[in-house]
N, C-alpha and C positions, 0 to 999 in steps of 0.2 A: 862257599855255602850255597846250596841250591835254594832258589826262591820257592817259598811255600805258595801253593795255588789253592785259592778258596772258591767254593761255590756259594752263591747267595741263594737261599731258598725262601722265596716270598711266600708268606702264609704257612710257615713251618709248624705252627701250633694247631693247624687243622688236621683232619684225619688223613687226607691224601698227602699233605705236606710233611706230616710226621713219618709216614711210610717212605716217602722219597728221601727224607733226611737219613733214616736208618739205612736204606739201601746204598746211598752214596757214601755214607760213613764207612760201611763195610767194604766199599771199593777203594778206600784210602783217601777220600776227599776230606779236607778241612772245610768247615761250614760256618757261614753267618746265618743264624736262624732268625728270620724276620717274623715279628708278630705285631699286632696293634694293641688289642685289649687283653688277650689271653696270655698274659705274661707268666702266670703260674704254670700253665701247661708247657710253655716254652722253657721255663726253668727246669721243670721235671725232665724234659727231653734233653736239655743240656747236660744234666747230671748223668742221665742214662748213657749218653754217647761218650761222655768224658771217661766214664768208668770202663766202658766196653772197648774204646779205641784210644788209649792214653797217648799214642804216638801222634795223633792228630790234634788239631786245635778247633774248638767250638765256641762260638760267641753268640749271645742273644742280642739282636738289634731291634729297635722299636721305631715304627713310623706309621702314621695314619694316612692311608692311601685314599681316604675320602676327602682329605684336605688338598688344596691346590698345590701346596709346597711339600707334599708327602715324599715325592721322589728326591727332592733336594735334601730333605732331612735325613733320608736313608743313605744317600750317596756320601754324606759327610762322615759316616760311621764305618765304612768298609774300605778295604785295601787289598791289593794282590788278587783281584777277582779274575778267575779264568772261566767261570761259568755262572749263568743265571738261570734259575728255574722259577717261573712265575706260576705258583700254585695257589695264590691268594684269590679271594673272590667272595661274592655274596649272591645268594639265590634270590629270586623275586617271582612269586606266584601271584600274578595280577593280570586281569584283563587290560588291554591297552587303554580302554576308556576309564579305568580306575588308576592308571599310572600317572603320577604327577611329574611335573618338570623337575622337582627335587629328586624324585626317584631316578629319573633318567640321568640326571647330572651325577648322582652318586654311583650308579652302575658304570657310567663312562669313565669316571675318574679311577675307580677301583680296578676295573678290568682292562682298560685300554690306556688312558692318558698317563697315569703315574707309572705303570710298568714300562710303557714305551719311553717315557721321559727318563726313567731310571736307567734303562738300557743305553740310551743316548749319552747320559752323563758318565756312565762307567765304560763306554766303548774304548776309551784310551787305555784303560787297564786291561781289557780283554785283548787288545791288539799287541800287548807286550808278550803274549804267548804265541807259539807257533800254531797251535790249535786252540780255539776257544769255542764256547758253546752257549747258545740261548735256547731254552725250551719253554714254550708257553703251554699251560694246561688249558686246552680249549674245552670243547664239549660236542657230543653228538648233535646237540641243538644248534651249534654253529654250522653244522653241515646241512641239516634238514629243517630246522625250525620247529617250534612247539607252540600250539595254542595255549593261552594262559601264561606263557612265558615269552611274549613277543620281544620285549626289550632285552631280557637276558639272552635270548637267541641272537639278537642283533649285535650285542657287544661280543659275544663269543664268535660270531661270524667276522667281526672286525679283527679279533685276535688272529684268526686264521688268515685273513687278508694281510695283516701286518707281517706275519711269518713269511708269506710268499714274496712280499715286496722286499723286506729287509734281508732275506736270504740272498737276493741278487745284489743288493747294495753292499753287503758286508763280506761277501765271498772273497774279494780280493785280499782281505786281511787275514784269511784263514779261519774266519768265524763260520760255524755251522749253526743255522737257525731253523728250528723245527717246532712242531707242536704235537702233543698227544691229546687226542679227543676221546675222553672216556664216555661210555654209555652209563648204564645204571650201576653205580658203585655203592656198596654198603658202607656208609659213614654215619657219624653222629648227626649230620645235617638232615638226613632223611629217615632217621630212626623212628620218628613220630608218625610216619605215613601209615594209615590203616592197612591191616593185613589184606583185605579184599582188593584194595587199590594196588598194593604191592604185587599180589598174585596176577592181576590183570597185565601188569607190565612184564613180569617174568614169563608169562605165557606167550608174549610177542618175541622173546629172545630165542633164536635158534639153539643156543647152547643150554637153554632152559635153566639159567641160574644168573644171579647178579654177579658182578665183578667185585673184587676186593681192592682196597687201596694199594696192596702189594702188587697187583697186576699192573696198575698204573706206574708204580715206582720202578718196577723192573724194566718197563719200556723206556722210562727216563734214563735209567742206569745204562741201558744199551746205547742210547743216543750220545751219552757222555763217556762211553767206555773206550773210544778209539776204534772200536770195531764197526762203527757206523759213519766213518769220516768221509765217505763218498755220498752221504745222504744230506741234503739241505733243501729247505723249502717244502718239506713233507709234512702232511697232517696225518699222523699215525692213528688209526682207529683202534680203540681198545674197548669193544662193545659187545663181544659175544655173538656177532653177526646181526645185531639189532638193526644196524644201518650199514649197508654195503655199497 
């Protein structure tokens, strides 16, 4: 009997995480759908995917990545992991002078410490497959930085640096480690931004439109498809030309 291979989608209940989960499910992946507080949304996604793709297996797993032991709690709940997509995160619109030590600690744990720790804990499972994959969802701000989002930019830059370093360390075991760095993506998270501010941003994007979660999801799907197996350590920009 062939071993079933799962992908863990961190932050599966978010807008980008949901789109990634749908895209990977359509490609035949079984999924562990990670969430923290939004269990109802995760349960709805589980039902949707189970009905659409009955030949695959989908499970909701819960862990708080703001806690120091979040990675350990999640690692206890998964098995046969052949891929990890870190789409979890939290935004922070604050000047550096207004950012507290607690804010910084929370951002670090959610975006860097717990995802990296989880990948380390699960690496033995990833190595059981001839090809395995890690994809971090970074950000345009990890490439260029944003005023008013200094610490968010810092942790996204740390994610990009992690990808470049871990890609070299894990390559010997057949693991491909990459990131997707989205630009302006229309999600529930930024739905409350005023129209005039939204238009100012769109005017800066050469393709003159925001991206969708599906644009990010298809980039992730490509990296996990086997068609990108000579790509590792790459930060793939999905930003409409906003930052080149």
